[in-house]
N, C-alpha and C positions, 0 to 999 in steps of 0.2 A: 564204249562210246562215252566220250566225255563232252560235256557241254562247256562252253566258255562262260565264266561267271562275270565277265566284263559286259557291261551294257553299253550299247552304242551312245555316244555323246553327240548331241546336236550342236550346231553352231551357236544357237542362242544361249546355251548353258554356260558357255565360256565368256560371254560378254559382261562387261561391267554394267551396273545399274545406271539409269539415266541420271545425269548430274543435277538436273532441275528437281527431280523428285527427292533426291538426297538432301538438297538444300531446303526444300519445302518441309520435309519431315523434321529436319533439325531446327529450323526456325519455329515451326509450329510447336514442337516439343518444348523449346525454350520459353515461349509465351505461356504455355500451359503450366510449366513449373513456376514461373514468376507469378502468375495469377493465383495458383494454389498457395504459395507462400504468403502473398499479400492478403488473401482472404483469411488464411489461418491466423496471421498476425492481427488482423482486425478483430476477429472473434476473440482472441486471447485478450487484447487490450480492452475490449468492451466488457468482458467478464471481470477483468482486474479493476476497472474503474467502478463498475457497479458494486463489486465486493468492497472496495475501499470506501465508497460512500456509505454503504450499509454499516461498516465497522466503525468509521471515524465520525461521520456526520450525524447519524441517527442513533447515537448512544443515549440511553436514558440516564439522566443525572440524578435520579431520586435518591439513591443510596448515598452518593457523594454529598448531596445537599443535606441529607439527614445527619451525616457525620460532621459536617461543618457547622450545622446548627447546634449539635450537642457540644462540640468543642467551644463554640462561642458562648453558650450558656454556662459552661463550667468556668471559662475565663472571666465572665462577668460576675459570677458568684464569688470568686476568690480575689477579685481586684478591689483596690481601695482608692479613694480620692486623696490627692496630696495638693495642698495649696502653697504656692511660693510667691514671694513678693517680686514684682517686676518694676525695677526702678526706672526703666526707660518709659514705660506706659503709666507710671504712677498708679499701679493697681496690683491685683493679684492674678496669678495664673493657676487655674485648677486643672490637674492632670489625673487621669485614671492610670494607676500603675499596678504591676504584678511582678513578683520576683521572677527572674529569667529561668531559673531551674524549675520552678513550678510551672511556668508556661510551656517549657520544653516537654515536661512530663505529660501535660494535658494534650498537647499536639501529637506527641508520640503514641498516645493511647495508653499510658501507664496508669492513669487515674480513672 
């Protein structure tokens, strides 16, 4: 005795799905994907903006200001005053000068 392994098929098994439900699922899935991408993009750019503000705007300039003040003090110590006659104004012009190679060494941090 052998039994047939084929199961009887009903008429509903061979029918195509309803067209409106296919369209509904497709459109709903599209909106879900677009909303997910938009929300993810918003979260990313919010984090990027807050990180940028933290890194670029809220920097403490104490060390930079200390280095600039030290460089200015060294420049003022090594500078000298030079007076020149100004024929147009009938007087003298006083200038604070420093040799360029010495100024470059100070700014570069070699002194």
